[in-house]
PAZAPA-4460 file (N, C-alpha, C; in steps of 0.05 Angstrom, whole numbers, plus 32768, in hexadecimal, padded with zeros to 4 digits):
% residues 90
    n_x    n_y    n_z   ca_x   ca_y   ca_z    c_x    c_y    c_z   seq   type   mol
   8073   7EE9   7F83   8068   7F04   7F84   807A   7F17   7F75     1      M     A
   806E   7F2B   7F6A   807C   7F3F   7F5B   8088   7F55   7F6C     2      E     A
   809E   7F60   7F64   80AA   7F77   7F71   80A9   7F8E   7F5E     3      K     A
   80A4   7FA6   7F69   80A3   7FBE   7F59   80B6   7FD3   7F65     4      I     A
   80C2   7FE3   7F54   80D3   7FF9   7F5D   80C3   8012   7F59     5      N     A
   80C2   8022   7F6E   80B2   803B   7F6E   80C4   8052   7F74     6      V     A
   80C3   8066   7F64   80D4   807E   7F68   80C8   8090   7F7D     7      K     A
   80D9   809F   7F8A   80D1   80B2   7F9F   80BA   80C4   7F94     8      K     A
   80A6   80C9   7FA6   808F   80DA   7FA1   8079   80CD   7F8F     9      D     A
   807E   80B4   7F85   806A   80A7   7F75   8054   809B   7F87    10      T     A
   803B   809D   7F7E   8025   8091   7F8C   8022   8074   7F84    11      F     A
   8020   8062   7F97   801C   8046   7F92   7FFE   8041   7F8D    12      I     A
   7FEE   804E   7F9D   7FD1   804F   7F98   7FC7   8069   7FA5    13      F     A
   7FAE   8070   7F9D   7FA2   8088   7FA8   7F88   8081   7FB6    14      R     A
   7F81   8092   7FC9   7F69   8090   7FD8   7F51   808D   7FC5    15      E     A
   7F40   8079   7FC9   7F29   8074   7FB8   7F2E   805E   7FA3    16      G     A
   7F47   8058   7F9D   7F4D   8042   7F8A   7F43   8027   7F95    17      D     A
   7F3E   8015   7F82   7F37   7FFA   7F8A   7F50   7FEC   7F96    18      A     A
   7F4B   7FDA   7FA9   7F62   7FCC   7FB5   7F66   7FB1   7FA9    19      G     A
   7F7B   7FAF   7F98   7F80   7F96   7F8A   7F99   7F88   7F94    20      D     A
   7FA8   7F95   7FA6   7FC1   7F89   7FB0   7FC9   7F98   7FCA    21      A     A
   7FD9   7F8A   7FDA   7FE6   7F95   7FF1   8004   7F97   7FE9    22      A     A
   8014   7FA4   7FFA   8030   7FA8   7FF3   8041   7FA5   800C    23      Y     A
   8059   7F9A   8008   806D   7F98   801E   8085   7FA8   8015    24      V     A
   808F   7FB9   8027   80A6   7FCA   8021   80BF   7FBA   8024    25      V     A
   80CD   7FB6   800E   80E7   7FA8   800F   80FE   7FBC   8014    26      E     A
   80FE   7FD2   8006   8111   7FE8   800B   8102   8002   8008    27      T     A
   810C   8016   8016   8100   8031   8014   80EA   8034   8029    28      G     A
   80D8   8048   8024   80C2   804D   8036   80AB   805A   8028    29      S     A
   8093   8056   8033   807A   805F   8026   806A   806E   803B    30      V     A
   805E   8084   8033   804C   8094   8044   802F   808C   803D    31      A     A
   8020   8088   8052   8003   8084   804F   7FF6   809E   8055    32      I     A
   7FE8   80AA   8041   7FDE   80C5   8044   7FC0   80C6   803E    33      V     A
   7FB2   80D8   804B   7F95   80DB   8047   7F90   80F9   8045    34      K     A
   7F7D   8100   8033   7F75   811C   8030   7F5E   8121   8042    35      T     A
   7F61   8134   8054   7F4C   813C   8067   7F47   815A   8064    36      V     A
   7F2F   8161   805C   7F27   817D   8057   7F3C   818B   8046    37      E     A
   7F44   817E   8030   7F56   818A   801D   7F74   818A   8025    38      G     A
   7F7A   817F   803C   7F96   817E   8045   7F9F   8161   8047    39      T     A
   7FB7   815C   803B   7FC2   8141   803C   7FCF   813C   8057    40      E     A
   7FC7   8126   8065   7FD2   8120   807F   7FE0   8104   807D    41      M     A
   7FF8   8103   8088   8006   80E9   8089   7FFC   80D9   80A1    42      R     A
   7FF1   80C1   809B   7FE7   80B0   80B0   7FFC   809D   80BB    43      L     A
   800E   8095   80A9   8023   8082   80B1   803A   8083   809D    44      A     A
   8051   8078   80A6   8068   8074   8095   806E   8056   8097    45      T     A
   8070   8049   8080   8075   802C   807F   8091   8027   8074    46      V     A
   80A1   8019   8084   80BD   8014   807D   80C2   7FF6   8077    47      G     A
   80DB   7FEF   8076   80E4   7FD4   8070   80D3   7FBE   807F    48      H     A
   80C8   7FAC   806F   80B8   7F96   807A   809B   7F9C   8080    49      G     A
   8094   7FB6   807E   8078   7FBE   8084   8065   7FB7   806E    50      G     A
   804C   7FB1   8076   8037   7FAA   8063   8023   7FC2   8062    51      L     A
   801A   7FC9   804A   8005   7FDD   8048   7FF3   7FD6   8031    52      F     A
   7FDB   7FE2   8031   7FC8   7FDE   801C   7FB6   7FC6   801F    53      G     A
   7FB8   7FB8   8036   7FA9   7F9F   803A   7F8C   7FA4   8042    54      E     A
   7F86   7FBB   804D   7F6A   7FBF   8057   7F56   7FBF   8041    55      M     A
   7F5C   7FCA   802A   7F49   7FCA   8013   7F44   7FAE   8009    56      A     A
   7F58   7F9C   800C   7F54   7F80   8005   7F42   7F72   8019    57      I     A
   7F48   7F77   8033   7F3A   7F69   8048   7F1C   7F70   8049    58      L     A
   7F16   7F8A   8046   7EFA   7F92   8049   7EEC   7F99   802E    59      D     A
   7EFB   7F98   8018   7EEF   7F9C   7FFE   7EE7   7FB8   7FF7    60      G     A
   7EF0   7FCB   8008   7EE9   7FE7   8003   7EFF   7FF5   7FF3    61      S     A
   7EF9   800C   7FE8   7F0E   801B   7FD9   7F24   8023   7FED    62      P     A
   7F3B   802A   7FE2   7F52   8033   7FF3   7F49   804A   8004    63      R     A
   7F4F   8049   801E   7F47   805E   8031   7F5C   8074   8032    64      M     A
   7F73   806F   8027   7F89   8083   8027   7F9A   807E   800E    65      A     A
   7FAD   8090   800A   7FC0   808D   7FF4   7FDB   8083   7FFF    66      S     A
   7FEB   8077   7FED   8006   806E   7FF5   8019   807B   7FE1    67      A     A
   802E   8089   7FEC   8041   8097   7FDC   805D   8091   7FE5    68      Q     A
   806F   808A   7FD2   808B   8084   7FD9   8099   809D   7FE3    69      A     A
   80A5   809A   7FFB   80B5   80B1   8006   80D1   80B1   7FFB    70      L     A
   80DA   809B   7FF0   80F4   8099   7FE4   80F2   8083   7FCF    71      E     A
   8106   807F   7FBE   8106   8069   7FAC   8102   8050   7FBC    72      D     A
   80EF   803F   7FB4   80E8   8028   7FC4   80E4   800F   7FB3    73      S     A
   80E8   7FF8   7FBF   80E1   7FDE   7FB2   80CB   7FD2   7FC3    74      T     A
   80B5   7FCB   7FB5   809E   7FBF   7FC3   8098   7FA4   7FB8    75      L     A
   8090   7F92   7FCA   8086   7F78   7FC2   8068   7F7A   7FBF    76      V     A
   805D   7F73   7FA8   8040   7F75   7FA3   8033   7F5A   7FAC    77      V     A
   8020   7F5C   7FBE   8011   7F45   7FC7   7FF5   7F46   7FBC    78      V     A
   7FEF   7F37   7FA6   7FD5   7F39   7F99   7FBF   7F30   7FAC    79      P     A
   7FA7   7F3A   7FA7   7F8F   7F33   7FB8   7F8C   7F15   7FBC    80      R     A
   7F8E   7F05   7FA7   7F8A   7EE8   7FA9   7F9F   7EDB   7FBB    81      L     A
   7FB7   7EE5   7FB9   7FCD   7EDA   7FCA   7FC8   7EE0   7FE7    82      T     A
   7FC0   7EF8   7FED   7FBB   7F00   8009   7FA3   7EF1   8014    83      L     A
   7F8E   7EEE   8004   7F76   7EDF   800D   7F7D   7EC2   8012    84      E     A
   7F8D   7EB6   8001   7F95   7E9A   8004   7FA5   7E96   801E    85      A     A
   7FB8   7EA8   8023   7FC8   7EA7   803C   7FB7   7EAA   8055    86      K     A
   7FA3   7EBB   8054   7F91   7EBF   806A   7F80   7EA6   806F    87      L     A
   7F77   7E99   805A   7F67   7E81   805D   7F77   7E6A   806A    88      Q     A
   7F91   7E69   8064   7FA2   7E54   8070   7FA7   7E59   808E    89      K     A
   7FA4   7E71   8097   7FAA   7E78   80B3   7F95   7E6D   80C5    90      S     A
***
């Protein structure tokens, strides 16, 4: 699996994007944010070892929220096919 380095304040994906991968936080932290009535609300903070972005893969819908790096972070990219294969083995 690929690792990516993301700078602070960078969006990993935005609400409405297609879900092609999930992510595991190796270092740093990521905010999961949603825009409600024009205001951005933080739904969660994902830190070391946390998984995010998997829901769009599991249900095939567009991203329900955005993910933004709160600090410089290293993420492990889990492609859709890899996640689906692991789930089938379970």
